[in-house]
N, CA, C and O atoms as CSV, one atom per row, in Angstrom:
chain,resi,resn,atom,element,x,y,z
A,1,MET,N,N,12.307,-95.792,-69.539
A,1,MET,CA,C,12.843,-95.004,-68.443
A,1,MET,C,C,14.308,-95.372,-68.224
A,1,MET,O,O,14.708,-96.528,-68.360
A,2,GLY,N,N,15.085,-94.362,-67.883
A,2,GLY,CA,C,16.490,-94.587,-67.606
A,2,GLY,C,C,16.697,-95.031,-66.170
A,2,GLY,O,O,15.776,-94.995,-65.354
A,3,ALA,N,N,17.887,-95.440,-65.879
A,3,ALA,CA,C,18.208,-95.870,-64.522
A,3,ALA,C,C,18.264,-94.657,-63.607
A,3,ALA,O,O,18.738,-93.587,-63.989
A,4,ARG,N,N,17.781,-94.845,-62.416
A,4,ARG,CA,C,17.797,-93.765,-61.429
A,4,ARG,C,C,18.879,-94.015,-60.397
A,4,ARG,O,O,19.180,-95.154,-60.042
A,5,SER,N,N,19.447,-92.937,-59.935
A,5,SER,CA,C,20.367,-93.078,-58.817
A,5,SER,C,C,19.603,-92.737,-57.555
A,5,SER,O,O,18.764,-91.836,-57.549
A,6,GLY,N,N,19.886,-93.438,-56.521
A,6,GLY,CA,C,19.197,-93.188,-55.268
A,6,GLY,C,C,18.460,-94.423,-54.805
A,6,GLY,O,O,18.637,-95.510,-55.355
A,7,THR,N,N,17.639,-94.252,-53.801
A,7,THR,CA,C,16.888,-95.360,-53.245
A,7,THR,C,C,15.439,-95.249,-53.685
A,7,THR,O,O,15.087,-94.367,-54.468
A,8,ALA,N,N,14.587,-96.155,-53.174
A,8,ALA,CA,C,13.183,-96.171,-53.571
A,8,ALA,C,C,12.470,-94.875,-53.223
A,8,ALA,O,O,11.558,-94.462,-53.938
A,9,ASP,N,N,12.875,-94.220,-52.125
A,9,ASP,CA,C,12.226,-92.956,-51.759
A,9,ASP,C,C,12.926,-91.760,-52.396
A,9,ASP,O,O,12.703,-90.619,-51.991
A,10,ASN,N,N,13.783,-92.023,-53.405
A,10,ASN,CA,C,14.473,-90.991,-54.187
A,10,ASN,C,C,15.495,-90.179,-53.398
A,10,ASN,O,O,15.823,-89.065,-53.805
A,11,THR,N,N,16.002,-90.691,-52.299
A,11,THR,CA,C,17.092,-90.025,-51.598
A,11,THR,C,C,18.399,-90.553,-52.181
A,11,THR,O,O,18.516,-91.750,-52.444
A,12,PRO,N,N,19.359,-89.699,-52.382
A,12,PRO,CA,C,20.604,-90.150,-53.016
A,12,PRO,C,C,21.366,-91.124,-52.137
A,12,PRO,O,O,21.357,-91.016,-50.910
A,13,ARG,N,N,22.023,-92.073,-52.781
A,13,ARG,CA,C,22.882,-93.002,-52.055
A,13,ARG,C,C,24.195,-92.305,-51.737
A,13,ARG,O,O,24.686,-91.488,-52.515
A,14,HIS,N,N,24.731,-92.628,-50.625
A,14,HIS,CA,C,26.032,-92.068,-50.249
A,14,HIS,C,C,27.102,-93.079,-50.584
A,14,HIS,O,O,27.163,-94.158,-49.994
A,15,ARG,N,N,27.924,-92.732,-51.512
A,15,ARG,CA,C,29.022,-93.599,-51.891
A,15,ARG,C,C,30.239,-92.742,-52.165
A,15,ARG,O,O,30.134,-91.573,-52.536
A,16,ARG,N,N,31.356,-93.333,-51.979
A,16,ARG,CA,C,32.620,-92.634,-52.194
A,16,ARG,C,C,33.091,-92.925,-53.611
A,16,ARG,O,O,33.267,-94.083,-53.989
A,17,THR,N,N,33.292,-91.892,-54.377
A,17,THR,CA,C,33.783,-92.058,-55.731
A,17,THR,C,C,35.152,-91.413,-55.859
A,17,THR,O,O,35.490,-90.475,-55.136
A,18,VAL,N,N,35.911,-91.923,-56.772
A,18,VAL,CA,C,37.226,-91.355,-57.053
A,18,VAL,C,C,37.065,-90.360,-58.191
A,18,VAL,O,O,36.540,-90.695,-59.253
A,19,ILE,N,N,37.514,-89.147,-57.963
A,19,ILE,CA,C,37.516,-88.124,-58.998
A,19,ILE,C,C,38.929,-88.086,-59.559
A,19,ILE,O,O,39.875,-87.714,-58.864
A,20,TRP,N,N,39.065,-88.475,-60.827
A,20,TRP,CA,C,40.388,-88.619,-61.425
A,20,TRP,C,C,41.009,-87.295,-61.794
A,20,TRP,O,O,42.233,-87.171,-61.791
A,21,TRP,N,N,40.216,-86.319,-62.107
A,21,TRP,CA,C,40.728,-85.041,-62.585
A,21,TRP,C,C,39.923,-83.941,-61.939
A,21,TRP,O,O,38.728,-84.118,-61.702
A,22,CYS,N,N,40.529,-82.821,-61.649
A,22,CYS,CA,C,39.809,-81.735,-61.012
A,22,CYS,C,C,38.875,-81.073,-62.013
A,22,CYS,O,O,39.253,-80.797,-63.151
A,23,SER,N,N,37.673,-80.829,-61.576
A,23,SER,CA,C,36.683,-80.167,-62.418
A,23,SER,C,C,35.666,-79.511,-61.497
A,23,SER,O,O,35.673,-79.734,-60.287
A,24,ALA,N,N,34.801,-78.708,-62.076
A,24,ALA,CA,C,33.774,-78.032,-61.287
A,24,ALA,C,C,32.862,-79.089,-60.668
A,24,ALA,O,O,32.343,-79.958,-61.368
A,25,GLN,N,N,32.675,-79.011,-59.374
A,25,GLN,CA,C,31.890,-80.005,-58.654
A,25,GLN,C,C,30.468,-79.549,-58.359
A,25,GLN,O,O,29.591,-80.384,-58.138
A,26,GLY,N,N,30.225,-78.254,-58.350
A,26,GLY,CA,C,28.906,-77.761,-57.998
A,26,GLY,C,C,28.653,-77.789,-56.499
A,26,GLY,O,O,27.504,-77.734,-56.061
A,27,THR,N,N,29.699,-77.873,-55.724
A,27,THR,CA,C,29.580,-77.887,-54.269
A,27,THR,C,C,30.359,-76.709,-53.703
A,27,THR,O,O,31.255,-76.189,-54.367
A,28,PRO,N,N,30.032,-76.278,-52.487
A,28,PRO,CA,C,30.803,-75.183,-51.876
A,28,PRO,C,C,32.263,-75.599,-51.679
A,28,PRO,O,O,32.577,-76.773,-51.483
A,29,TRP,N,N,33.135,-74.603,-51.738
A,29,TRP,CA,C,34.575,-74.863,-51.583
A,29,TRP,C,C,34.875,-75.358,-50.185
A,29,TRP,O,O,34.315,-74.870,-49.203
A,30,SER,N,N,35.760,-76.326,-50.109
A,30,SER,CA,C,36.217,-76.856,-48.835
A,30,SER,C,C,37.729,-77.013,-48.912
A,30,SER,O,O,38.270,-77.400,-49.948
A,31,TRP,N,N,38.397,-76.712,-47.823
A,31,TRP,CA,C,39.847,-76.852,-47.792
A,31,TRP,C,C,40.272,-78.265,-47.440
A,31,TRP,O,O,41.451,-78.508,-47.186
A,32,SER,N,N,39.332,-79.203,-47.420
A,32,SER,CA,C,39.709,-80.584,-47.137
A,32,SER,C,C,40.393,-81.172,-48.366
A,32,SER,O,O,39.956,-80.962,-49.497
A,33,TRP,N,N,41.454,-81.898,-48.127
A,33,TRP,CA,C,42.282,-82.431,-49.201
A,33,TRP,C,C,41.495,-83.428,-50.035
A,33,TRP,O,O,40.727,-84.225,-49.497
A,34,GLN,N,N,41.684,-83.384,-51.339
A,34,GLN,CA,C,41.037,-84.303,-52.281
A,34,GLN,C,C,42.102,-84.889,-53.190
A,34,GLN,O,O,42.919,-84.153,-53.744
A,35,ALA,N,N,42.101,-86.182,-53.347
A,35,ALA,CA,C,43.074,-86.848,-54.213
A,35,ALA,C,C,42.627,-86.766,-55.668
A,35,ALA,O,O,41.445,-86.938,-55.968
A,36,TYR,N,N,43.560,-86.507,-56.561
A,36,TYR,CA,C,43.312,-86.501,-58.000
A,36,TYR,C,C,44.339,-87.401,-58.673
A,36,TYR,O,O,45.357,-86.912,-59.162
A,37,PRO,N,N,44.092,-88.711,-58.707
A,37,PRO,CA,C,45.072,-89.637,-59.288
A,37,PRO,C,C,45.384,-89.358,-60.758
A,37,PRO,O,O,46.486,-89.655,-61.217
A,38,GLY,N,N,44.444,-88.799,-61.491
A,38,GLY,CA,C,44.710,-88.466,-62.893
A,38,GLY,C,C,45.827,-87.445,-63.021
A,38,GLY,O,O,46.649,-87.528,-63.934
A,39,ALA,N,N,45.860,-86.484,-62.109
A,39,ALA,CA,C,46.929,-85.479,-62.111
A,39,ALA,C,C,48.271,-86.134,-61.807
A,39,ALA,O,O,49.280,-85.819,-62.437
A,40,TRP,N,N,48.275,-87.037,-60.846
A,40,TRP,CA,C,49.515,-87.721,-60.482
A,40,TRP,C,C,50.013,-88.590,-61.635
A,40,TRP,O,O,51.207,-88.620,-61.932
A,41,LEU,N,N,49.075,-89.302,-62.285
A,41,LEU,CA,C,49.467,-90.154,-63.408
A,41,LEU,C,C,50.010,-89.331,-64.571
A,41,LEU,O,O,50.964,-89.740,-65.234
A,42,PHE,N,N,49.409,-88.184,-64.816
A,42,PHE,CA,C,49.872,-87.302,-65.887
A,42,PHE,C,C,51.314,-86.868,-65.653
A,42,PHE,O,O,52.151,-86.975,-66.549
A,43,VAL,N,N,51.603,-86.383,-64.460
A,43,VAL,CA,C,52.956,-85.911,-64.156
A,43,VAL,C,C,53.932,-87.086,-64.102
A,43,VAL,O,O,55.070,-86.966,-64.557
A,44,ALA,N,N,53.498,-88.216,-63.552
A,44,ALA,CA,C,54.371,-89.390,-63.495
A,44,ALA,C,C,54.709,-89.883,-64.902
A,44,ALA,O,O,55.849,-90.270,-65.160
A,45,ALA,N,N,53.738,-89.875,-65.813
A,45,ALA,CA,C,53.998,-90.293,-67.191
A,45,ALA,C,C,54.958,-89.326,-67.875
A,45,ALA,O,O,55.823,-89.750,-68.641
A,46,LEU,N,N,54.814,-88.040,-67.606
A,46,LEU,CA,C,55.706,-87.039,-68.179
A,46,LEU,C,C,57.142,-87.261,-67.702
A,46,LEU,O,O,58.076,-87.243,-68.504
A,47,VAL,N,N,57.314,-87.468,-66.406
A,47,VAL,CA,C,58.652,-87.681,-65.843
A,47,VAL,C,C,59.221,-89.022,-66.312
A,47,VAL,O,O,60.408,-89.116,-66.623
A,48,ALA,N,N,58.380,-90.055,-66.364
A,48,ALA,CA,C,58.860,-91.362,-66.833
A,48,ALA,C,C,59.310,-91.278,-68.289
A,48,ALA,O,O,60.325,-91.869,-68.657
A,49,GLY,N,N,58.569,-90.553,-69.114
A,49,GLY,CA,C,58.978,-90.366,-70.503
A,49,GLY,C,C,60.304,-89.650,-70.610
A,49,GLY,O,O,61.135,-89.989,-71.454
A,50,TYR,N,N,60.508,-88.650,-69.749
A,50,TYR,CA,C,61.773,-87.911,-69.749
A,50,TYR,C,C,62.933,-88.833,-69.361
A,50,TYR,O,O,63.983,-88.833,-70.004
A,51,VAL,N,N,62.729,-89.612,-68.307
A,51,VAL,CA,C,63.790,-90.504,-67.836
A,51,VAL,C,C,64.105,-91.562,-68.894
A,51,VAL,O,O,65.273,-91.838,-69.168
A,52,LEU,N,N,63.066,-92.154,-69.489
A,52,LEU,CA,C,63.296,-93.166,-70.524
A,52,LEU,C,C,64.003,-92.581,-71.738
A,52,LEU,O,O,64.924,-93.193,-72.279
A,53,ALA,N,N,63.577,-91.400,-72.165
A,53,ALA,CA,C,64.226,-90.765,-73.318
A,53,ALA,C,C,65.669,-90.402,-73.003
A,53,ALA,O,O,66.553,-90.562,-73.844
A,54,ALA,N,N,65.906,-89.917,-71.800
A,54,ALA,CA,C,67.276,-89.551,-71.417
A,54,ALA,C,C,68.171,-90.788,-71.374
A,54,ALA,O,O,69.333,-90.734,-71.779
A,55,ARG,N,N,67.627,-91.898,-70.885
A,55,ARG,CA,C,68.431,-93.123,-70.835
A,55,ARG,C,C,68.651,-93.704,-72.232
A,55,ARG,O,O,69.755,-94.133,-72.569
A,56,ARG,N,N,67.598,-93.712,-73.033
A,56,ARG,CA,C,67.697,-94.299,-74.374
A,56,ARG,C,C,68.621,-93.478,-75.267
A,56,ARG,O,O,69.406,-94.038,-76.032
A,57,LEU,N,N,68.531,-92.164,-75.171
A,57,LEU,CA,C,69.337,-91.306,-76.035
A,57,LEU,C,C,70.615,-90.849,-75.353
A,57,LEU,O,O,71.400,-90.110,-75.949
A,58,GLY,N,N,70.839,-91.272,-74.117
A,58,GLY,CA,C,71.999,-90.817,-73.358
A,58,GLY,C,C,73.322,-91.232,-73.951
A,58,GLY,O,O,74.316,-90.518,-73.826
A,59,ASP,N,N,73.342,-92.390,-74.598
A,59,ASP,CA,C,74.608,-92.854,-75.157
A,59,ASP,C,C,75.019,-92.089,-76.406
A,59,ASP,O,O,76.168,-92.183,-76.837
A,60,ARG,N,N,74.101,-91.337,-76.988
A,60,ARG,CA,C,74.411,-90.584,-78.209
A,60,ARG,C,C,75.104,-89.259,-77.944
A,60,ARG,O,O,75.902,-88.798,-78.760
A,61,GLY,N,N,74.805,-88.647,-76.811
A,61,GLY,CA,C,75.377,-87.321,-76.608
A,61,GLY,C,C,75.676,-86.994,-75.165
A,61,GLY,O,O,75.752,-85.821,-74.799
A,62,GLY,N,N,75.845,-87.992,-74.355
A,62,GLY,CA,C,76.115,-87.738,-72.956
A,62,GLY,C,C,74.822,-87.454,-72.207
A,62,GLY,O,O,73.759,-87.321,-72.814
A,63,GLY,N,N,74.917,-87.365,-70.925
A,63,GLY,CA,C,73.748,-87.109,-70.100
A,63,GLY,C,C,73.327,-85.652,-70.150
A,63,GLY,O,O,74.009,-84.806,-70.729
A,64,ALA,N,N,72.202,-85.384,-69.539
A,64,ALA,CA,C,71.693,-84.014,-69.494
A,64,ALA,C,C,72.479,-83.218,-68.462
A,64,ALA,O,O,72.849,-83.734,-67.407
A,65,ALA,N,N,72.723,-81.967,-68.780
A,65,ALA,CA,C,73.406,-81.075,-67.836
A,65,ALA,C,C,72.501,-80.847,-66.627
A,65,ALA,O,O,71.277,-80.876,-66.760
A,66,PRO,N,N,73.076,-80.625,-65.466
A,66,PRO,CA,C,72.248,-80.439,-64.262
A,66,PRO,C,C,71.240,-79.299,-64.385
A,66,PRO,O,O,70.130,-79.407,-63.863
A,67,HIS,N,N,71.602,-78.210,-65.062
A,67,HIS,CA,C,70.643,-77.114,-65.181
A,67,HIS,C,C,69.464,-77.510,-66.063
A,67,HIS,O,O,68.362,-76.988,-65.891
A,68,ARG,N,N,69.680,-78.420,-66.999
A,68,ARG,CA,C,68.572,-78.897,-67.834
A,68,ARG,C,C,67.652,-79.816,-67.040
A,68,ARG,O,O,66.431,-79.732,-67.172
A,69,VAL,N,N,68.215,-80.677,-66.233
A,69,VAL,CA,C,67.396,-81.551,-65.385
A,69,VAL,C,C,66.575,-80.703,-64.414
A,69,VAL,O,O,65.397,-80.979,-64.190
A,70,LEU,N,N,67.189,-79.684,-63.846
A,70,LEU,CA,C,66.485,-78.792,-62.928
A,70,LEU,C,C,65.365,-78.039,-63.641
A,70,LEU,O,O,64.291,-77.840,-63.074
A,71,SER,N,N,65.610,-77.624,-64.872
A,71,SER,CA,C,64.591,-76.932,-65.651
A,71,SER,C,C,63.394,-77.845,-65.916
A,71,SER,O,O,62.248,-77.430,-65.749
A,72,PHE,N,N,63.658,-79.085,-66.329
A,72,PHE,CA,C,62.560,-80.021,-66.579
A,72,PHE,C,C,61.811,-80.322,-65.287
A,72,PHE,O,O,60.581,-80.385,-65.279
A,73,ALA,N,N,62.547,-80.507,-64.195
A,73,ALA,CA,C,61.894,-80.783,-62.908
A,73,ALA,C,C,61.007,-79.609,-62.484
A,73,ALA,O,O,59.910,-79.814,-61.966
A,74,ALA,N,N,61.478,-78.392,-62.703
A,74,ALA,CA,C,60.673,-77.217,-62.351
A,74,ALA,C,C,59.397,-77.173,-63.185
A,74,ALA,O,O,58.327,-76.863,-62.660
A,75,GLY,N,N,59.498,-77.479,-64.474
A,75,GLY,CA,C,58.314,-77.509,-65.321
A,75,GLY,C,C,57.329,-78.582,-64.891
A,75,GLY,O,O,56.121,-78.347,-64.867
A,76,ALA,N,N,57.839,-79.763,-64.551
A,76,ALA,CA,C,56.968,-80.854,-64.108
A,76,ALA,C,C,56.296,-80.524,-62.778
A,76,ALA,O,O,55.110,-80.800,-62.595
A,77,VAL,N,N,57.045,-79.939,-61.858
A,77,VAL,CA,C,56.462,-79.565,-60.556
A,77,VAL,C,C,55.403,-78.477,-60.738
A,77,VAL,O,O,54.353,-78.528,-60.098
A,78,LEU,N,N,55.663,-77.504,-61.594
A,78,LEU,CA,C,54.662,-76.465,-61.859
A,78,LEU,C,C,53.384,-77.062,-62.443
A,78,LEU,O,O,52.282,-76.684,-62.046
A,79,LEU,N,N,53.531,-77.988,-63.379
A,79,LEU,CA,C,52.346,-78.645,-63.926
A,79,LEU,C,C,51.596,-79.408,-62.847
A,79,LEU,O,O,50.367,-79.366,-62.791
A,80,TRP,N,N,52.325,-80.098,-62.000
A,80,TRP,CA,C,51.685,-80.848,-60.916
A,80,TRP,C,C,50.930,-79.906,-59.979
A,80,TRP,O,O,49.820,-80.220,-59.550
A,81,ILE,N,N,51.516,-78.769,-59.664
A,81,ILE,CA,C,50.860,-77.814,-58.765
A,81,ILE,C,C,49.551,-77.303,-59.365
A,81,ILE,O,O,48.548,-77.194,-58.660
A,82,VAL,N,N,49.553,-76.988,-60.663
A,82,VAL,CA,C,48.353,-76.383,-61.240
A,82,VAL,C,C,47.278,-77.394,-61.617
A,82,VAL,O,O,46.139,-76.995,-61.862
A,83,VAL,N,N,47.592,-78.692,-61.673
A,83,VAL,CA,C,46.546,-79.670,-61.958
A,83,VAL,C,C,46.061,-80.401,-60.717
A,83,VAL,O,O,45.013,-81.046,-60.763
A,84,ASP,N,N,46.785,-80.322,-59.618
A,84,ASP,CA,C,46.400,-81.050,-58.406
A,84,ASP,C,C,45.761,-80.106,-57.397
A,84,ASP,O,O,45.662,-78.901,-57.627
A,85,TRP,N,N,45.331,-80.672,-56.280
A,85,TRP,CA,C,44.672,-79.927,-55.222
A,85,TRP,C,C,45.667,-78.981,-54.560
A,85,TRP,O,O,46.817,-79.395,-54.409
A,86,PRO,N,N,45.356,-77.792,-54.162
A,86,PRO,CA,C,44.094,-77.070,-54.230
A,86,PRO,C,C,43.957,-76.183,-55.462
A,86,PRO,O,O,42.860,-75.706,-55.751
A,87,VAL,N,N,45.049,-75.950,-56.195
A,87,VAL,CA,C,44.994,-75.000,-57.305
A,87,VAL,C,C,44.081,-75.497,-58.428
A,87,VAL,O,O,43.319,-74.715,-58.997
A,88,GLY,N,N,44.152,-76.787,-58.748
A,88,GLY,CA,C,43.340,-77.340,-59.828
A,88,GLY,C,C,41.849,-77.150,-59.619
A,88,GLY,O,O,41.198,-76.507,-60.443
A,89,PRO,N,N,41.290,-77.687,-58.549
A,89,PRO,CA,C,39.845,-77.524,-58.360
A,89,PRO,C,C,39.437,-76.094,-58.046
A,89,PRO,O,O,38.337,-75.674,-58.406
A,90,LEU,N,N,40.297,-75.347,-57.385
A,90,LEU,CA,C,39.976,-73.956,-57.080
A,90,LEU,C,C,39.827,-73.161,-58.377
A,90,LEU,O,O,38.921,-72.337,-58.505
A,91,GLY,N,N,40.716,-73.410,-59.331
A,91,GLY,CA,C,40.622,-72.720,-60.609
A,91,GLY,C,C,39.542,-73.285,-61.512
A,91,GLY,O,O,38.918,-72.546,-62.273
A,92,ALA,N,N,39.314,-74.602,-61.434
A,92,ALA,CA,C,38.348,-75.237,-62.336
A,92,ALA,C,C,36.913,-74.891,-61.994
A,92,ALA,O,O,36.054,-74.862,-62.876
A,93,GLY,N,N,36.640,-74.626,-60.714
A,93,GLY,CA,C,35.243,-74.441,-60.376
A,93,GLY,C,C,34.894,-73.260,-59.510
A,93,GLY,O,O,33.713,-73.040,-59.239
A,94,TYR,N,N,35.875,-72.478,-59.054
A,94,TYR,CA,C,35.540,-71.455,-58.071
A,94,TYR,C,C,36.072,-70.069,-58.401
A,94,TYR,O,O,35.323,-69.096,-58.309
A,95,LEU,N,N,37.329,-69.945,-58.778
A,95,LEU,CA,C,37.922,-68.627,-59.000
A,95,LEU,C,C,38.477,-68.507,-60.420
A,95,LEU,O,O,39.388,-69.242,-60.803
A,96,ALA,N,N,37.933,-67.598,-61.178
A,96,ALA,CA,C,38.394,-67.393,-62.548
A,96,ALA,C,C,39.832,-66.881,-62.577
A,96,ALA,O,O,40.578,-67.204,-63.502
A,97,SER,N,N,40.232,-66.094,-61.585
A,97,SER,CA,C,41.601,-65.584,-61.561
A,97,SER,C,C,42.609,-66.719,-61.376
A,97,SER,O,O,43.679,-66.703,-61.984
A,98,VAL,N,N,42.277,-67.689,-60.550
A,98,VAL,CA,C,43.157,-68.845,-60.378
A,98,VAL,C,C,43.189,-69.664,-61.661
A,98,VAL,O,O,44.238,-70.175,-62.054
A,99,ASN,N,N,42.039,-69.787,-62.309
A,99,ASN,CA,C,41.988,-70.523,-63.564
A,99,ASN,C,C,42.852,-69.848,-64.628
A,99,ASN,O,O,43.549,-70.536,-65.374
A,100,MET,N,N,42.822,-68.532,-64.711
A,100,MET,CA,C,43.661,-67.837,-65.687
A,100,MET,C,C,45.136,-68.004,-65.346
A,100,MET,O,O,45.967,-68.142,-66.244
A,101,GLY,N,N,45.468,-67.993,-64.066
A,101,GLY,CA,C,46.840,-68.264,-63.658
A,101,GLY,C,C,47.283,-69.662,-64.071
A,101,GLY,O,O,48.417,-69.860,-64.508
A,102,ARG,N,N,46.379,-70.628,-63.930
A,102,ARG,CA,C,46.677,-71.992,-64.366
A,102,ARG,C,C,46.982,-72.020,-65.860
A,102,ARG,O,O,47.952,-72.645,-66.289
A,103,TYR,N,N,46.148,-71.338,-66.655
A,103,TYR,CA,C,46.362,-71.333,-68.097
A,103,TYR,C,C,47.662,-70.635,-68.479
A,103,TYR,O,O,48.314,-71.031,-69.445
A,104,LEU,N,N,48.041,-69.617,-67.743
A,104,LEU,CA,C,49.327,-68.965,-68.008
A,104,LEU,C,C,50.483,-69.926,-67.761
A,104,LEU,O,O,51.439,-69.971,-68.535
A,105,VAL,N,N,50.389,-70.692,-66.683
A,105,VAL,CA,C,51.430,-71.686,-66.406
A,105,VAL,C,C,51.430,-72.752,-67.490
A,105,VAL,O,O,52.494,-73.136,-67.976
A,106,PHE,N,N,50.231,-73.245,-67.884
A,106,PHE,CA,C,50.130,-74.261,-68.939
A,106,PHE,C,C,50.731,-73.789,-70.253
A,106,PHE,O,O,51.400,-74.557,-70.945
A,107,ALA,N,N,50.496,-72.530,-70.599
A,107,ALA,CA,C,50.861,-72.057,-71.933
A,107,ALA,C,C,52.204,-71.338,-72.008
A,107,ALA,O,O,52.904,-71.442,-73.015
A,108,LEU,N,N,52.572,-70.614,-70.957
A,108,LEU,CA,C,53.732,-69.725,-71.066
A,108,LEU,C,C,54.908,-70.066,-70.169
A,108,LEU,O,O,56.033,-69.664,-70.465
A,109,ILE,N,N,54.691,-70.785,-69.097
A,109,ILE,CA,C,55.783,-71.023,-68.148
A,109,ILE,C,C,56.295,-72.457,-68.218
A,109,ILE,O,O,57.495,-72.680,-68.379
A,110,ALA,N,N,55.398,-73.427,-68.099
A,110,ALA,CA,C,55.836,-74.826,-68.072
A,110,ALA,C,C,56.428,-75.313,-69.396
A,110,ALA,O,O,57.467,-75.972,-69.368
A,111,PRO,N,N,55.820,-75.024,-70.559
A,111,PRO,CA,C,56.413,-75.555,-71.800
A,111,PRO,C,C,57.859,-75.132,-72.054
A,111,PRO,O,O,58.673,-75.982,-72.414
A,112,PRO,N,N,58.219,-73.844,-71.880
A,112,PRO,CA,C,59.638,-73.508,-72.085
A,112,PRO,C,C,60.563,-74.221,-71.094
A,112,PRO,O,O,61.675,-74.609,-71.454
A,113,LEU,N,N,60.114,-74.393,-69.867
A,113,LEU,CA,C,60.944,-75.106,-68.896
A,113,LEU,C,C,61.129,-76.571,-69.300
A,113,LEU,O,O,62.229,-77.114,-69.202
A,114,LEU,N,N,60.048,-77.201,-69.752
A,114,LEU,CA,C,60.129,-78.603,-70.161
A,114,LEU,C,C,61.002,-78.763,-71.400
A,114,LEU,O,O,61.807,-79.691,-71.472
A,115,ILE,N,N,60.855,-77.881,-72.361
A,115,ILE,CA,C,61.660,-77.974,-73.588
A,115,ILE,C,C,63.122,-77.674,-73.294
A,115,ILE,O,O,64.009,-78.357,-73.805
A,116,HIS,N,N,63.383,-76.655,-72.471
A,116,HIS,CA,C,64.773,-76.342,-72.115
A,116,HIS,C,C,65.400,-77.494,-71.341
A,116,HIS,O,O,66.614,-77.690,-71.395
A,117,GLY,N,N,64.579,-78.256,-70.619
A,117,GLY,CA,C,65.096,-79.374,-69.843
A,117,GLY,C,C,65.526,-80.563,-70.673
A,117,GLY,O,O,66.253,-81.426,-70.182
A,118,LEU,N,N,65.091,-80.625,-71.922
A,118,LEU,CA,C,65.503,-81.737,-72.776
A,118,LEU,C,C,66.975,-81.608,-73.147
A,118,LEU,O,O,67.437,-80.514,-73.472
A,119,PRO,N,N,67.710,-82.708,-73.103
A,119,PRO,CA,C,69.094,-82.649,-73.586
A,119,PRO,C,C,69.097,-82.303,-75.070
A,119,PRO,O,O,68.186,-82.712,-75.789
A,120,PRO,N,N,70.093,-81.565,-75.547
A,120,PRO,CA,C,70.116,-81.162,-76.962
A,120,PRO,C,C,70.004,-82.341,-77.925
A,120,PRO,O,O,69.320,-82.236,-78.942
A,121,HIS,N,N,70.656,-83.448,-77.627
A,121,HIS,CA,C,70.582,-84.594,-78.537
A,121,HIS,C,C,69.174,-85.193,-78.553
A,121,HIS,O,O,68.744,-85.705,-79.587
A,122,ALA,N,N,68.457,-85.142,-77.450
A,122,ALA,CA,C,67.082,-85.645,-77.418
A,122,ALA,C,C,66.164,-84.729,-78.223
A,122,ALA,O,O,65.267,-85.199,-78.923
A,123,LEU,N,N,66.391,-83.431,-78.120
A,123,LEU,CA,C,65.588,-82.484,-78.894
A,123,LEU,C,C,65.849,-82.658,-80.392
A,123,LEU,O,O,64.918,-82.600,-81.196
A,124,ARG,N,N,67.100,-82.870,-80.763
A,124,ARG,CA,C,67.424,-83.117,-82.172
A,124,ARG,C,C,66.753,-84.401,-82.656
A,124,ARG,O,O,66.249,-84.455,-83.778
A,125,ALA,N,N,66.746,-85.427,-81.820
A,125,ALA,CA,C,66.118,-86.691,-82.213
A,125,ALA,C,C,64.604,-86.520,-82.369
A,125,ALA,O,O,64.001,-87.121,-83.258
A,126,LEU,N,N,63.988,-85.701,-81.506
A,126,LEU,CA,C,62.546,-85.457,-81.613
A,126,LEU,C,C,62.202,-84.676,-82.875
A,126,LEU,O,O,61.151,-84.887,-83.481
A,127,LEU,N,N,63.090,-83.779,-83.260
A,127,LEU,CA,C,62.832,-82.935,-84.425
A,127,LEU,C,C,63.470,-83.471,-85.707
A,127,LEU,O,O,63.454,-82.787,-86.731
A,128,ALA,N,N,64.025,-84.668,-85.670
A,128,ALA,CA,C,64.692,-85.234,-86.840
A,128,ALA,C,C,63.749,-85.460,-88.021
A,128,ALA,O,O,64.126,-85.158,-89.154
A,129,PRO,N,N,62.543,-85.976,-87.804
A,129,PRO,CA,C,61.650,-86.109,-88.963
A,129,PRO,C,C,61.310,-84.741,-89.548
A,129,PRO,O,O,61.111,-83.766,-88.823
A,130,ARG,N,N,61.250,-84.698,-90.865
A,130,ARG,CA,C,61.023,-83.422,-91.552
A,130,ARG,C,C,59.704,-82.771,-91.123
A,130,ARG,O,O,59.639,-81.555,-90.944
A,131,TRP,N,N,58.652,-83.585,-90.957
A,131,TRP,CA,C,57.349,-83.053,-90.571
A,131,TRP,C,C,57.385,-82.456,-89.169
A,131,TRP,O,O,56.693,-81.476,-88.892
A,132,ALA,N,N,58.192,-83.043,-88.281
A,132,ALA,CA,C,58.282,-82.536,-86.916
A,132,ALA,C,C,58.954,-81.167,-86.892
A,132,ALA,O,O,58.526,-80.272,-86.163
A,133,MET,N,N,60.002,-81.008,-87.685
A,133,MET,CA,C,60.683,-79.711,-87.738
A,133,MET,C,C,59.774,-78.646,-88.350
A,133,MET,O,O,59.732,-77.513,-87.871
A,134,ARG,N,N,59.043,-79.012,-89.416
A,134,ARG,CA,C,58.109,-78.049,-90.015
A,134,ARG,C,C,57.026,-77.647,-89.020
A,134,ARG,O,O,56.686,-76.469,-88.913
A,135,ALA,N,N,56.488,-78.613,-88.298
A,135,ALA,CA,C,55.447,-78.304,-87.303
A,135,ALA,C,C,56.008,-77.423,-86.190
A,135,ALA,O,O,55.348,-76.476,-85.763
A,136,ALA,N,N,57.215,-77.723,-85.717
A,136,ALA,CA,C,57.821,-76.914,-84.655
A,136,ALA,C,C,58.076,-75.493,-85.125
A,136,ALA,O,O,57.844,-74.542,-84.379
A,137,ARG,N,N,58.547,-75.340,-86.346
A,137,ARG,CA,C,58.781,-73.989,-86.862
A,137,ARG,C,C,57.471,-73.215,-86.998
A,137,ARG,O,O,57.403,-72.034,-86.657
A,138,ARG,N,N,56.447,-73.877,-87.491
A,138,ARG,CA,C,55.163,-73.215,-87.670
A,138,ARG,C,C,54.542,-72.813,-86.320
A,138,ARG,O,O,53.940,-71.747,-86.194
A,139,LEU,N,N,54.701,-73.677,-85.331
A,139,LEU,CA,C,54.118,-73.388,-84.009
A,139,LEU,C,C,54.909,-72.365,-83.216
A,139,LEU,O,O,54.354,-71.693,-82.347
A,140,SER,N,N,56.201,-72.238,-83.502
A,140,SER,CA,C,57.038,-71.351,-82.682
A,140,SER,C,C,57.293,-69.978,-83.308
A,140,SER,O,O,57.926,-69.133,-82.676
A,141,HIS,N,N,56.828,-69.740,-84.503
A,141,HIS,CA,C,57.065,-68.443,-85.124
A,141,HIS,C,C,55.767,-67.720,-85.361
A,141,HIS,O,O,55.768,-66.603,-85.880
């Protein structure tokens, strides 16, 4: 027999769990705020990678132009909006239209903003390996 959750009379235990990522919960929708640390960590890692790359490669070609920084910030904020509360769980488990909107942002809006936000010298450094350029050409055409 496997382990059972609950008490001896088979009533479920009440415990607070951390949900790292938004997903279908199987519960009625509630407008009460829910924390999703996985979403925050994802966006924080993305921004930290951008800052580290900009600093590391900054001496090669100057800093990023303000419009590029704004473009990357807009892409990161859009990603944060669609993976965090309320859009994330609303789309993941309740409304298919919100979920399709999330996928449109994931696929068509955020990536161009994030790529445009990269300084040109950083983009050249990312695509410097021959395999990376071939993969980028194949994926973008």
